[in-house]
Structures are given as structure tokens and as C-alpha cells.
All heavy atoms as TSV, in Angstrom:
chain	resi	resn	atom	element	x	y	z
A	1	MET	N	N	8.933	-3.062	-10.257
A	1	MET	CA	C	9.404	-1.728	-10.166
A	1	MET	C	C	8.453	-0.845	-10.920
A	1	MET	O	O	8.226	0.299	-10.560
A	1	MET	CB	C	10.798	-1.614	-10.738
A	1	MET	CG	C	11.308	-0.171	-10.784
A	1	MET	SD	S	13.112	0.012	-10.899
A	1	MET	CE	C	13.341	0.090	-12.600
A	2	HIS	N	N	7.895	-1.338	-12.018
A	2	HIS	CA	C	6.974	-0.511	-12.810
A	2	HIS	C	C	5.640	-0.274	-12.089
A	2	HIS	O	O	4.898	0.614	-12.474
A	2	HIS	CB	C	6.779	-1.160	-14.181
A	2	HIS	CG	C	8.032	-1.210	-15.010
A	2	HIS	ND1	N	8.928	-2.225	-14.954
A	2	HIS	CD2	C	8.570	-0.268	-15.791
A	2	HIS	CE1	C	9.918	-1.947	-15.729
A	2	HIS	NE2	N	9.746	-0.791	-16.271
A	3	THR	N	N	5.397	-1.033	-11.001
A	3	THR	CA	C	4.131	-0.830	-10.325
A	3	THR	C	C	4.371	0.056	-9.063
A	3	THR	O	O	3.708	1.025	-8.896
A	3	THR	CB	C	3.590	-2.210	-9.812
A	3	THR	OG1	O	3.406	-3.021	-10.973
A	3	THR	CG2	C	2.342	-2.039	-9.094
A	4	THR	N	N	5.342	-0.305	-8.258
A	4	THR	CA	C	5.550	0.457	-7.001
A	4	THR	C	C	6.570	1.569	-7.089
A	4	THR	O	O	6.600	2.414	-6.234
A	4	THR	CB	C	5.959	-0.507	-5.870
A	4	THR	OG1	O	7.168	-1.150	-6.238
A	4	THR	CG2	C	4.916	-1.502	-5.564
A	5	GLY	N	N	7.376	1.515	-8.093
A	5	GLY	CA	C	8.434	2.495	-8.111
A	5	GLY	C	C	8.349	3.502	-9.226
A	5	GLY	O	O	9.310	4.019	-9.760
A	6	LYS	N	N	7.077	3.917	-9.525
A	6	LYS	CA	C	6.868	4.871	-10.617
A	6	LYS	C	C	7.563	6.178	-10.413
A	6	LYS	O	O	7.943	6.841	-11.309
A	6	LYS	CB	C	5.377	5.135	-10.750
A	6	LYS	CG	C	4.664	3.894	-11.328
A	6	LYS	CD	C	3.216	4.163	-11.574
A	6	LYS	CE	C	2.498	2.864	-11.806
A	6	LYS	NZ	N	1.930	2.699	-13.080
A	7	ASP	N	N	7.820	6.527	-9.125
A	7	ASP	CA	C	8.565	7.762	-8.876
A	7	ASP	C	C	10.031	7.705	-9.260
A	7	ASP	O	O	10.742	8.704	-9.239
A	7	ASP	CB	C	8.390	8.153	-7.373
A	7	ASP	CG	C	8.830	7.044	-6.381
A	7	ASP	OD1	O	8.718	5.878	-6.728
A	7	ASP	OD2	O	9.332	7.406	-5.349
A	8	LEU	N	N	10.499	6.514	-9.632
A	8	LEU	CA	C	11.888	6.365	-10.027
A	8	LEU	C	C	12.118	6.595	-11.525
A	8	LEU	O	O	13.265	6.589	-11.999
A	8	LEU	CB	C	12.408	4.987	-9.641
A	8	LEU	CG	C	12.398	4.682	-8.107
A	8	LEU	CD1	C	12.754	3.197	-7.889
A	8	LEU	CD2	C	13.291	5.616	-7.418
A	9	ALA	N	N	11.031	6.730	-12.229
A	9	ALA	CA	C	11.092	7.000	-13.691
A	9	ALA	C	C	11.649	8.387	-13.961
A	9	ALA	O	O	11.372	9.279	-13.184
A	9	ALA	CB	C	9.752	6.805	-14.352
A	10	ASP	N	N	12.402	8.512	-15.071
A	10	ASP	CA	C	12.855	9.865	-15.453
A	10	ASP	C	C	11.737	10.665	-16.093
A	10	ASP	O	O	10.619	10.230	-16.176
A	10	ASP	CB	C	14.091	9.762	-16.298
A	10	ASP	CG	C	13.874	9.151	-17.682
A	10	ASP	OD1	O	12.663	9.072	-18.137
A	10	ASP	OD2	O	14.804	8.702	-18.311
A	11	ASP	N	N	12.052	11.853	-16.589
A	11	ASP	CA	C	11.008	12.745	-17.204
A	11	ASP	C	C	10.389	12.119	-18.383
A	11	ASP	O	O	9.289	12.631	-18.782
A	11	ASP	CB	C	11.670	14.087	-17.528
A	11	ASP	CG	C	12.129	14.864	-16.311
A	11	ASP	OD1	O	11.592	14.566	-15.230
A	11	ASP	OD2	O	13.022	15.746	-16.481
A	12	HIS	N	N	10.972	11.136	-18.972
A	12	HIS	CA	C	10.452	10.481	-20.197
A	12	HIS	C	C	9.697	9.196	-19.833
A	12	HIS	O	O	9.276	8.456	-20.788
A	12	HIS	CB	C	11.502	10.258	-21.220
A	12	HIS	CG	C	12.236	11.499	-21.620
A	12	HIS	ND1	N	11.665	12.504	-22.362
A	12	HIS	CD2	C	13.498	11.967	-21.321
A	12	HIS	CE1	C	12.495	13.484	-22.572
A	12	HIS	NE2	N	13.633	13.215	-21.864
A	13	GLY	N	N	9.613	8.905	-18.569
A	13	GLY	CA	C	8.956	7.648	-18.171
A	13	GLY	C	C	9.850	6.397	-18.193
A	13	GLY	O	O	9.340	5.268	-18.002
A	14	HIS	N	N	11.175	6.542	-18.428
A	14	HIS	CA	C	12.079	5.440	-18.460
A	14	HIS	C	C	12.595	5.147	-17.100
A	14	HIS	O	O	12.890	6.010	-16.288
A	14	HIS	CB	C	13.262	5.809	-19.397
A	14	HIS	CG	C	12.818	6.019	-20.845
A	14	HIS	ND1	N	12.960	7.257	-21.401
A	14	HIS	CD2	C	12.270	5.200	-21.751
A	14	HIS	CE1	C	12.500	7.173	-22.631
A	14	HIS	NE2	N	12.057	5.922	-22.842
A	15	PHE	N	N	12.707	3.838	-16.831
A	15	PHE	CA	C	13.197	3.376	-15.530
A	15	PHE	C	C	14.677	2.949	-15.625
A	15	PHE	O	O	15.102	2.529	-16.698
A	15	PHE	CB	C	12.398	2.158	-15.061
A	15	PHE	CG	C	10.973	2.464	-14.708
A	15	PHE	CD1	C	10.006	2.497	-15.647
A	15	PHE	CD2	C	10.678	2.764	-13.415
A	15	PHE	CE1	C	8.663	2.791	-15.249
A	15	PHE	CE2	C	9.372	3.072	-13.052
A	15	PHE	CZ	C	8.361	3.092	-14.014
A	16	PRO	N	N	15.374	3.043	-14.466
A	16	PRO	CA	C	16.821	2.555	-14.572
A	16	PRO	C	C	16.831	1.082	-14.774
A	16	PRO	O	O	15.869	0.331	-14.427
A	16	PRO	CB	C	17.368	2.950	-13.158
A	16	PRO	CG	C	16.155	3.246	-12.309
A	16	PRO	CD	C	14.987	3.553	-13.200
A	17	LYS	N	N	17.936	0.613	-15.319
A	17	LYS	CA	C	18.094	-0.848	-15.571
A	17	LYS	C	C	18.344	-1.567	-14.204
A	17	LYS	O	O	19.129	-1.135	-13.431
A	17	LYS	CB	C	19.270	-1.071	-16.443
A	17	LYS	CG	C	19.553	-2.559	-16.760
A	17	LYS	CD	C	20.868	-2.718	-17.441
A	17	LYS	CE	C	21.231	-4.179	-17.611
A	17	LYS	NZ	N	21.500	-4.918	-16.387
A	18	VAL	N	N	17.590	-2.631	-14.016
A	18	VAL	CA	C	17.840	-3.469	-12.835
A	18	VAL	C	C	17.994	-4.895	-13.378
A	18	VAL	O	O	17.440	-5.285	-14.333
A	18	VAL	CB	C	16.697	-3.444	-11.741
A	18	VAL	CG1	C	16.566	-2.044	-11.200
A	18	VAL	CG2	C	15.437	-3.858	-12.336
A	19	ASP	N	N	18.832	-5.683	-12.649
A	19	ASP	CA	C	19.022	-7.093	-13.021
A	19	ASP	C	C	18.004	-8.018	-12.397
A	19	ASP	O	O	17.738	-9.097	-12.930
A	19	ASP	CB	C	20.435	-7.459	-12.613
A	19	ASP	CG	C	21.460	-6.609	-13.413
A	19	ASP	OD1	O	21.553	-6.813	-14.657
A	19	ASP	OD2	O	22.224	-5.888	-12.806
A	20	ALA	N	N	17.413	-7.602	-11.274
A	20	ALA	CA	C	16.413	-8.420	-10.633
A	20	ALA	C	C	15.639	-7.575	-9.653
A	20	ALA	O	O	16.150	-6.544	-9.197
A	20	ALA	CB	C	17.057	-9.610	-9.866
A	21	GLU	N	N	14.390	-7.993	-9.362
A	21	GLU	CA	C	13.634	-7.352	-8.329
A	21	GLU	C	C	13.630	-8.293	-7.132
A	21	GLU	O	O	13.664	-9.521	-7.283
A	21	GLU	CB	C	12.200	-7.047	-8.801
A	21	GLU	CG	C	12.239	-5.981	-9.894
A	21	GLU	CD	C	10.824	-5.552	-10.234
A	21	GLU	OE1	O	9.977	-5.488	-9.346
A	21	GLU	OE2	O	10.617	-5.072	-11.380
A	22	LEU	N	N	13.559	-7.766	-5.908
A	22	LEU	CA	C	13.626	-8.526	-4.706
A	22	LEU	C	C	12.555	-9.611	-4.704
A	22	LEU	O	O	12.812	-10.741	-4.302
A	22	LEU	CB	C	13.515	-7.644	-3.452
A	22	LEU	CG	C	13.665	-8.327	-2.131
A	22	LEU	CD1	C	15.021	-9.134	-2.035
A	22	LEU	CD2	C	13.502	-7.383	-1.011
A	23	THR	N	N	11.371	-9.295	-5.148
A	23	THR	CA	C	10.251	-10.259	-5.187
A	23	THR	C	C	10.699	-11.498	-5.980
A	23	THR	O	O	10.418	-12.639	-5.556
A	23	THR	CB	C	9.030	-9.642	-5.836
A	23	THR	OG1	O	8.723	-8.456	-5.130
A	23	THR	CG2	C	7.832	-10.554	-5.726
A	24	ASP	N	N	11.269	-11.336	-7.157
A	24	ASP	CA	C	11.678	-12.473	-7.998
A	24	ASP	C	C	12.752	-13.286	-7.324
A	24	ASP	O	O	12.793	-14.527	-7.455
A	24	ASP	CB	C	12.172	-11.990	-9.372
A	24	ASP	CG	C	11.079	-11.375	-10.186
A	24	ASP	OD1	O	9.918	-11.881	-10.110
A	24	ASP	OD2	O	11.298	-10.464	-10.970
A	25	ILE	N	N	13.637	-12.607	-6.585
A	25	ILE	CA	C	14.711	-13.365	-5.873
A	25	ILE	C	C	14.106	-14.163	-4.742
A	25	ILE	O	O	14.378	-15.345	-4.555
A	25	ILE	CB	C	15.783	-12.387	-5.358
A	25	ILE	CG1	C	16.517	-11.769	-6.469
A	25	ILE	CG2	C	16.737	-13.109	-4.401
A	25	ILE	CD1	C	17.420	-10.589	-6.139
A	26	LEU	N	N	13.208	-13.593	-3.916
A	26	LEU	CA	C	12.599	-14.273	-2.823
A	26	LEU	C	C	11.742	-15.491	-3.291
A	26	LEU	O	O	11.646	-16.514	-2.622
A	26	LEU	CB	C	11.728	-13.320	-2.037
A	26	LEU	CG	C	12.518	-12.226	-1.302
A	26	LEU	CD1	C	11.526	-11.265	-0.596
A	26	LEU	CD2	C	13.505	-12.849	-0.300
A	27	LEU	N	N	11.141	-15.346	-4.461
A	27	LEU	CA	C	10.304	-16.415	-4.971
A	27	LEU	C	C	11.105	-17.471	-5.713
A	27	LEU	O	O	10.621	-18.459	-6.205
A	27	LEU	CB	C	9.187	-15.873	-5.955
A	27	LEU	CG	C	8.154	-15.034	-5.273
A	27	LEU	CD1	C	7.288	-14.344	-6.301
A	27	LEU	CD2	C	7.362	-15.911	-4.335
A	28	GLY	N	N	12.445	-17.242	-5.910
A	28	GLY	CA	C	13.330	-18.200	-6.569
A	28	GLY	C	C	13.286	-18.130	-8.100
A	28	GLY	O	O	13.772	-18.941	-8.795
A	29	HIS	N	N	12.664	-17.071	-8.609
A	29	HIS	CA	C	12.585	-16.852	-10.063
A	29	HIS	C	C	13.880	-16.334	-10.647
A	29	HIS	O	O	14.182	-16.585	-11.846
A	29	HIS	CB	C	11.481	-15.963	-10.439
A	29	HIS	CG	C	10.146	-16.453	-10.040
A	29	HIS	ND1	N	8.996	-15.732	-10.138
A	29	HIS	CD2	C	9.709	-17.658	-9.546
A	29	HIS	CE1	C	7.977	-16.423	-9.682
A	29	HIS	NE2	N	8.363	-17.594	-9.353
A	30	LYS	N	N	14.681	-15.633	-9.881
A	30	LYS	CA	C	15.953	-15.142	-10.304
A	30	LYS	C	C	16.956	-15.313	-9.201
A	30	LYS	O	O	16.607	-15.346	-7.997
A	30	LYS	CB	C	15.862	-13.645	-10.652
A	30	LYS	CG	C	15.025	-13.370	-11.952
A	30	LYS	CD	C	15.243	-11.975	-12.408
A	30	LYS	CE	C	14.512	-11.774	-13.736
A	30	LYS	NZ	N	14.609	-10.431	-14.239
A	31	ARG	N	N	18.191	-15.309	-9.544
A	31	ARG	CA	C	19.286	-15.387	-8.536
A	31	ARG	C	C	19.663	-13.990	-7.994
A	31	ARG	O	O	19.416	-13.057	-8.722
A	31	ARG	CB	C	20.531	-16.026	-9.200
A	31	ARG	CG	C	20.302	-17.465	-9.560
A	31	ARG	CD	C	21.560	-18.065	-10.122
A	31	ARG	NE	N	22.642	-17.952	-9.112
A	31	ARG	CZ	C	23.901	-18.160	-9.343
A	31	ARG	NH1	N	24.311	-18.443	-10.575
A	31	ARG	NH2	N	24.801	-18.058	-8.408
A	32	ALA	N	N	20.147	-13.974	-6.819
A	32	ALA	CA	C	20.646	-12.736	-6.270
A	32	ALA	C	C	21.845	-12.322	-7.062
A	32	ALA	O	O	22.319	-13.049	-7.931
A	32	ALA	CB	C	20.961	-12.882	-4.822
A	33	ARG	N	N	22.413	-11.214	-6.709
A	33	ARG	CA	C	23.574	-10.677	-7.470
A	33	ARG	C	C	24.705	-11.747	-7.575
A	33	ARG	O	O	24.990	-12.388	-6.580
A	33	ARG	CB	C	24.121	-9.469	-6.757
A	33	ARG	CG	C	23.155	-8.305	-6.908
A	33	ARG	CD	C	23.622	-7.000	-6.276
A	33	ARG	NE	N	24.788	-7.082	-5.398
A	33	ARG	CZ	C	25.592	-6.052	-5.134
A	33	ARG	NH1	N	25.290	-4.909	-5.592
A	33	ARG	NH2	N	26.584	-6.182	-4.349
A	34	THR	N	N	25.280	-11.782	-8.743
A	34	THR	CA	C	26.432	-12.719	-8.909
A	34	THR	C	C	27.708	-11.848	-9.092
A	34	THR	O	O	28.745	-12.431	-9.137
A	34	THR	CB	C	26.215	-13.619	-10.148
A	34	THR	OG1	O	25.947	-12.794	-11.280
A	34	THR	CG2	C	24.996	-14.556	-9.946
A	35	ASN	N	N	27.523	-10.578	-9.188
A	35	ASN	CA	C	28.784	-9.682	-9.247
A	35	ASN	C	C	28.322	-8.327	-8.734
A	35	ASN	O	O	27.131	-8.021	-8.661
A	35	ASN	CB	C	29.328	-9.639	-10.655
A	35	ASN	CG	C	28.523	-8.813	-11.632
A	35	ASN	OD1	O	28.312	-7.632	-11.396
A	35	ASN	ND2	N	28.031	-9.480	-12.668
A	36	PRO	N	N	29.254	-7.581	-8.239
A	36	PRO	CA	C	28.946	-6.323	-7.540
A	36	PRO	C	C	28.370	-5.255	-8.507
A	36	PRO	O	O	27.873	-4.250	-8.004
A	36	PRO	CB	C	30.248	-5.877	-6.960
A	36	PRO	CG	C	31.310	-6.600	-7.682
A	36	PRO	CD	C	30.669	-7.839	-8.184
A	37	HIS	N	N	28.345	-5.479	-9.771
A	37	HIS	CA	C	27.821	-4.488	-10.730
A	37	HIS	C	C	26.290	-4.697	-10.940
A	37	HIS	O	O	25.743	-3.783	-11.575
A	37	HIS	CB	C	28.606	-4.474	-11.993
A	37	HIS	CG	C	30.071	-4.254	-11.790
A	37	HIS	ND1	N	30.560	-2.984	-11.449
A	37	HIS	CD2	C	31.138	-5.015	-11.890
A	37	HIS	CE1	C	31.823	-3.074	-11.303
A	37	HIS	NE2	N	32.227	-4.296	-11.549
A	38	GLU	N	N	25.810	-5.807	-10.547
A	38	GLU	CA	C	24.317	-6.032	-10.770
A	38	GLU	C	C	23.522	-5.210	-9.745
A	38	GLU	O	O	23.990	-4.974	-8.644
A	38	GLU	CB	C	24.006	-7.493	-10.602
A	38	GLU	CG	C	24.637	-8.302	-11.790
A	38	GLU	CD	C	24.284	-9.777	-11.622
A	38	GLU	OE1	O	24.152	-10.298	-10.533
A	38	GLU	OE2	O	24.198	-10.447	-12.712
A	39	ILE	N	N	22.316	-4.820	-10.162
A	39	ILE	CA	C	21.477	-4.019	-9.281
A	39	ILE	C	C	20.226	-4.819	-8.982
A	39	ILE	O	O	19.555	-5.324	-9.855
A	39	ILE	CB	C	21.127	-2.688	-9.982
A	39	ILE	CG1	C	22.358	-1.865	-10.223
A	39	ILE	CG2	C	20.080	-1.955	-9.194
A	39	ILE	CD1	C	22.111	-0.655	-11.137
A	40	VAL	N	N	19.831	-4.871	-7.709
A	40	VAL	CA	C	18.643	-5.473	-7.256
A	40	VAL	C	C	17.750	-4.397	-6.774
A	40	VAL	O	O	18.156	-3.491	-5.972
A	40	VAL	CB	C	18.898	-6.516	-6.095
A	40	VAL	CG1	C	17.568	-7.036	-5.559
A	40	VAL	CG2	C	19.754	-7.678	-6.604
A	41	PHE	N	N	16.488	-4.432	-7.206
A	41	PHE	CA	C	15.554	-3.375	-6.848
A	41	PHE	C	C	14.563	-3.921	-5.741
A	41	PHE	O	O	13.995	-4.948	-5.852
A	41	PHE	CB	C	14.663	-2.968	-8.073
A	41	PHE	CG	C	13.583	-1.991	-7.733
A	41	PHE	CD1	C	13.863	-0.677	-7.491
A	41	PHE	CD2	C	12.230	-2.456	-7.589
A	41	PHE	CE1	C	12.833	0.201	-7.117
A	41	PHE	CE2	C	11.227	-1.567	-7.224
A	41	PHE	CZ	C	11.547	-0.264	-7.004
A	42	ALA	N	N	14.514	-3.119	-4.680
A	42	ALA	CA	C	13.520	-3.395	-3.586
A	42	ALA	C	C	12.919	-2.072	-3.200
A	42	ALA	O	O	13.661	-1.121	-2.862
A	42	ALA	CB	C	14.186	-4.078	-2.441
A	43	TYR	N	N	11.624	-1.986	-3.161
A	43	TYR	CA	C	10.941	-0.742	-2.846
A	43	TYR	C	C	10.071	-0.958	-1.660
A	43	TYR	O	O	9.130	-1.745	-1.675
A	43	TYR	CB	C	10.112	-0.288	-4.062
A	43	TYR	CG	C	9.526	1.085	-3.953
A	43	TYR	CD1	C	10.247	2.171	-4.448
A	43	TYR	CD2	C	8.283	1.327	-3.379
A	43	TYR	CE1	C	9.748	3.465	-4.325
A	43	TYR	CE2	C	7.791	2.604	-3.326
A	43	TYR	CZ	C	8.463	3.654	-3.805
A	43	TYR	OH	O	7.984	4.901	-3.738
A	44	ASN	N	N	10.375	-0.222	-0.549
A	44	ASN	CA	C	9.577	-0.337	0.663
A	44	ASN	C	C	8.409	0.654	0.531
A	44	ASN	O	O	8.604	1.847	0.618
A	44	ASN	CB	C	10.438	-0.047	1.864
A	44	ASN	CG	C	9.608	-0.188	3.157
A	44	ASN	OD1	O	8.455	-0.331	3.120
A	44	ASN	ND2	N	10.364	-0.217	4.226
A	45	SER	N	N	7.213	0.113	0.415
A	45	SER	CA	C	6.048	0.958	0.228
A	45	SER	C	C	5.440	1.419	1.595
A	45	SER	O	O	4.485	2.093	1.553
A	45	SER	CB	C	4.955	0.244	-0.585
A	45	SER	OG	O	4.608	-0.966	0.090
A	46	GLY	N	N	6.076	1.030	2.665
A	46	GLY	CA	C	5.610	1.518	3.938
A	46	GLY	C	C	4.584	0.673	4.635
A	46	GLY	O	O	3.997	1.043	5.644
A	47	LEU	N	N	4.231	-0.477	4.069
A	47	LEU	CA	C	3.297	-1.403	4.743
A	47	LEU	C	C	3.979	-2.334	5.678
A	47	LEU	O	O	4.769	-3.194	5.156
A	47	LEU	CB	C	2.467	-2.131	3.691
A	47	LEU	CG	C	1.557	-1.264	2.792
A	47	LEU	CD1	C	0.882	-2.155	1.751
A	47	LEU	CD2	C	0.520	-0.554	3.621
A	48	ALA	N	N	3.794	-2.263	6.924
A	48	ALA	CA	C	4.487	-3.134	7.891
A	48	ALA	C	C	4.267	-4.610	7.555
A	48	ALA	O	O	5.130	-5.430	7.775
A	48	ALA	CB	C	4.076	-2.818	9.266
A	49	VAL	N	N	3.080	-4.974	7.129
A	49	VAL	CA	C	2.767	-6.395	6.834
A	49	VAL	C	C	3.700	-6.883	5.701
A	49	VAL	O	O	4.151	-8.069	5.784
A	49	VAL	CB	C	1.275	-6.599	6.526
A	49	VAL	CG1	C	0.925	-6.000	5.184
A	49	VAL	CG2	C	0.963	-8.047	6.552
A	50	THR	N	N	4.046	-6.101	4.731
A	50	THR	CA	C	4.981	-6.631	3.727
A	50	THR	C	C	6.394	-6.660	4.275
A	50	THR	O	O	7.165	-7.547	3.897
A	50	THR	CB	C	4.986	-5.677	2.446
A	50	THR	OG1	O	5.260	-4.361	2.816
A	50	THR	CG2	C	3.604	-5.759	1.752
A	51	ASP	N	N	6.738	-5.718	5.157
A	51	ASP	CA	C	8.056	-5.809	5.803
A	51	ASP	C	C	8.234	-7.086	6.599
A	51	ASP	O	O	9.281	-7.797	6.460
A	51	ASP	CB	C	8.244	-4.650	6.759
A	51	ASP	CG	C	8.269	-3.270	6.047
A	51	ASP	OD1	O	8.446	-3.247	4.845
A	51	ASP	OD2	O	8.109	-2.300	6.751
A	52	VAL	N	N	7.229	-7.508	7.304
A	52	VAL	CA	C	7.307	-8.809	8.016
A	52	VAL	C	C	7.434	-9.959	7.098
A	52	VAL	O	O	8.164	-10.902	7.347
A	52	VAL	CB	C	6.069	-8.899	8.976
A	52	VAL	CG1	C	6.000	-10.272	9.604
A	52	VAL	CG2	C	6.059	-7.831	10.096
A	53	ALA	N	N	6.630	-9.967	5.989
A	53	ALA	CA	C	6.702	-11.045	5.084
A	53	ALA	C	C	8.068	-11.203	4.421
A	53	ALA	O	O	8.609	-12.272	4.316
A	53	ALA	CB	C	5.621	-10.880	3.998
A	54	VAL	N	N	8.603	-10.046	3.997
A	54	VAL	CA	C	9.943	-10.049	3.402
A	54	VAL	C	C	10.967	-10.475	4.357
A	54	VAL	O	O	11.910	-11.276	4.071
A	54	VAL	CB	C	10.282	-8.622	2.791
A	54	VAL	CG1	C	11.739	-8.529	2.379
A	54	VAL	CG2	C	9.408	-8.353	1.572
A	55	ALA	N	N	10.912	-9.990	5.629
A	55	ALA	CA	C	11.894	-10.339	6.632
A	55	ALA	C	C	11.833	-11.849	6.893
A	55	ALA	O	O	12.883	-12.526	7.024
A	55	ALA	CB	C	11.665	-9.575	7.923
A	56	GLY	N	N	10.623	-12.391	6.942
A	56	GLY	CA	C	10.513	-13.832	7.120
A	56	GLY	C	C	11.103	-14.641	6.012
A	56	GLY	O	O	11.799	-15.661	6.236
A	57	ALA	N	N	10.882	-14.211	4.766
A	57	ALA	CA	C	11.461	-14.940	3.587
A	57	ALA	C	C	12.941	-14.785	3.627
A	57	ALA	O	O	13.659	-15.779	3.296
A	57	ALA	CB	C	10.867	-14.303	2.319
A	58	VAL	N	N	13.501	-13.678	3.914
A	58	VAL	CA	C	14.944	-13.471	3.983
A	58	VAL	C	C	15.552	-14.303	5.056
A	58	VAL	O	O	16.565	-14.966	4.868
A	58	VAL	CB	C	15.338	-12.004	4.148
A	58	VAL	CG1	C	16.796	-11.825	4.471
A	58	VAL	CG2	C	14.956	-11.227	2.917
A	59	TYR	N	N	14.923	-14.368	6.213
A	59	TYR	CA	C	15.379	-15.177	7.296
A	59	TYR	C	C	15.439	-16.663	6.946
A	59	TYR	O	O	16.434	-17.313	7.163
A	59	TYR	CB	C	14.500	-14.973	8.513
A	59	TYR	CG	C	14.777	-15.906	9.663
A	59	TYR	CD1	C	15.870	-15.686	10.517
A	59	TYR	CD2	C	13.939	-16.944	9.964
A	59	TYR	CE1	C	16.180	-16.534	11.547
A	59	TYR	CE2	C	14.215	-17.842	11.014
A	59	TYR	CZ	C	15.313	-17.611	11.804
A	59	TYR	OH	O	15.579	-18.432	12.822
A	60	GLN	N	N	14.358	-17.176	6.391
A	60	GLN	CA	C	14.317	-18.569	5.972
A	60	GLN	C	C	15.335	-18.884	4.923
A	60	GLN	O	O	15.990	-19.967	4.977
A	60	GLN	CB	C	12.902	-18.910	5.483
A	60	GLN	CG	C	11.882	-18.981	6.621
A	60	GLN	CD	C	12.286	-20.071	7.706
A	60	GLN	OE1	O	12.933	-21.029	7.465
A	60	GLN	NE2	N	11.946	-19.682	8.935
A	61	ALA	N	N	15.508	-18.003	3.977
A	61	ALA	CA	C	16.540	-18.212	2.902
A	61	ALA	C	C	17.918	-18.280	3.504
A	61	ALA	O	O	18.793	-19.080	3.111
A	61	ALA	CB	C	16.426	-17.128	1.844
A	62	ALA	N	N	18.203	-17.385	4.433
A	62	ALA	CA	C	19.527	-17.376	5.140
A	62	ALA	C	C	19.751	-18.664	5.928
A	62	ALA	O	O	20.853	-19.246	5.834
A	62	ALA	CB	C	19.681	-16.172	5.986
A	63	ARG	N	N	18.749	-19.070	6.680
A	63	ARG	CA	C	18.874	-20.329	7.428
A	63	ARG	C	C	19.128	-21.501	6.588
A	63	ARG	O	O	19.946	-22.339	6.762
A	63	ARG	CB	C	17.627	-20.574	8.268
A	63	ARG	CG	C	17.608	-19.650	9.477
A	63	ARG	CD	C	16.588	-20.144	10.493
A	63	ARG	NE	N	16.857	-21.528	10.817
A	63	ARG	CZ	C	16.714	-22.101	11.980
A	63	ARG	NH1	N	16.290	-21.357	12.955
A	63	ARG	NH2	N	16.927	-23.330	12.224
A	64	THR	N	N	18.363	-21.548	5.455
A	64	THR	CA	C	18.484	-22.666	4.440
A	64	THR	C	C	19.851	-22.722	3.858
A	64	THR	O	O	20.437	-23.764	3.731
A	64	THR	CB	C	17.429	-22.585	3.342
A	64	THR	OG1	O	16.106	-22.620	3.965
A	64	THR	CG2	C	17.521	-23.629	2.347
A	65	ALA	N	N	20.394	-21.559	3.590
A	65	ALA	CA	C	21.735	-21.418	2.988
A	65	ALA	C	C	22.854	-21.514	4.004
A	65	ALA	O	O	24.015	-21.577	3.671
A	65	ALA	CB	C	21.892	-20.067	2.227
A	66	GLY	N	N	22.500	-21.504	5.302
A	66	GLY	CA	C	23.516	-21.580	6.380
A	66	GLY	C	C	24.351	-20.358	6.529
A	66	GLY	O	O	25.508	-20.442	6.825
A	67	ILE	N	N	23.752	-19.209	6.190
A	67	ILE	CA	C	24.534	-17.964	6.246
A	67	ILE	C	C	23.826	-16.988	7.256
A	67	ILE	O	O	22.760	-17.242	7.762
A	67	ILE	CB	C	24.597	-17.277	4.883
A	67	ILE	CG1	C	23.244	-16.962	4.347
A	67	ILE	CG2	C	25.392	-18.145	3.896
A	67	ILE	CD1	C	23.207	-16.173	3.076
A	68	GLY	N	N	24.551	-15.947	7.615
A	68	GLY	CA	C	24.030	-14.941	8.476
A	68	GLY	C	C	24.522	-15.109	9.888
A	68	GLY	O	O	25.353	-15.978	10.204
A	69	HIS	N	N	24.175	-14.159	10.762
A	69	HIS	CA	C	24.646	-14.124	12.112
A	69	HIS	C	C	23.428	-13.940	13.085
A	69	HIS	O	O	22.517	-13.146	12.793
A	69	HIS	CB	C	25.634	-13.000	12.356
A	69	HIS	CG	C	26.804	-13.090	11.532
A	69	HIS	ND1	N	27.841	-13.898	11.755
A	69	HIS	CD2	C	27.106	-12.449	10.334
A	69	HIS	CE1	C	28.775	-13.794	10.863
A	69	HIS	NE2	N	28.332	-12.883	9.931
A	70	ARG	N	N	23.427	-14.650	14.110
A	70	ARG	CA	C	22.373	-14.546	15.109
A	70	ARG	C	C	22.663	-13.264	16.015
A	70	ARG	O	O	23.790	-13.076	16.393
A	70	ARG	CB	C	22.374	-15.806	16.051
A	70	ARG	CG	C	21.204	-15.895	16.957
A	70	ARG	CD	C	21.213	-17.229	17.676
A	70	ARG	NE	N	20.728	-18.244	16.750
A	70	ARG	CZ	C	19.514	-18.635	16.652
A	70	ARG	NH1	N	18.532	-18.046	17.353
A	70	ARG	NH2	N	19.170	-19.612	15.814
A	71	ILE	N	N	21.619	-12.444	16.240
A	71	ILE	CA	C	21.791	-11.233	16.990
A	71	ILE	C	C	20.854	-11.265	18.151
A	71	ILE	O	O	19.746	-11.733	18.100
A	71	ILE	CB	C	21.428	-9.972	16.158
A	71	ILE	CG1	C	21.210	-10.193	14.780
A	71	ILE	CG2	C	22.421	-8.866	16.404
A	71	ILE	CD1	C	20.838	-8.927	13.978
A	72	GLY	N	N	21.385	-10.817	19.312
A	72	GLY	CA	C	20.567	-10.752	20.502
A	72	GLY	C	C	19.897	-11.986	20.847
A	72	GLY	O	O	20.566	-13.071	20.728
A	73	GLY	N	N	18.654	-11.980	21.204
A	73	GLY	CA	C	17.920	-13.211	21.627
A	73	GLY	C	C	17.173	-13.820	20.495
A	73	GLY	O	O	16.321	-14.711	20.698
A	74	PHE	N	N	17.407	-13.464	19.241
A	74	PHE	CA	C	16.623	-14.031	18.149
A	74	PHE	C	C	17.263	-15.315	17.575
A	74	PHE	O	O	18.365	-15.526	17.474
A	74	PHE	CB	C	16.564	-13.019	17.014
A	74	PHE	CG	C	15.858	-11.748	17.428
A	74	PHE	CD1	C	16.601	-10.638	17.750
A	74	PHE	CD2	C	14.458	-11.662	17.551
A	74	PHE	CE1	C	15.981	-9.484	18.166
A	74	PHE	CE2	C	13.858	-10.550	17.943
A	74	PHE	CZ	C	14.548	-9.442	18.201
């Protein structure tokens, strides 16, 4: 968040509290939310190549966990 989300800092340069960043969750360094009050930070910087990589990681994690729903022909 401190790299890609600098626009989220307040006037004093302080960032909101987050419990995990999406990158850490996808890499298995942190768990996803364990309660609805936790905040996960994900910042889409507009690069399609990163969107594809994140989508692939989310898809594989869902398949491994046996969760999610198949849509259309996918």
C-alpha cells in the first residue's frame, strides 16, 4: 500500500490501517479476512498484465479450496 497507494494517505502522510494486502494473501504470507471487521487492501494500478496474474492466482486458490461457482463456459 505504501508503494502503489500513496494517494490514499491523508494530509499528514498517514495511511489507513489494513490487516493484510492482497499480495500477501495470494502469496500465502497472511490469511484472508477472518472476521468482517478486517480490511484487505488491493490497489488496481491499471496494468492488465497484473489483473491477469491476480485473476489466475485467485482462480487457482478457489479451485484448491473447492469454493466458487463456474460461470458461462469457463
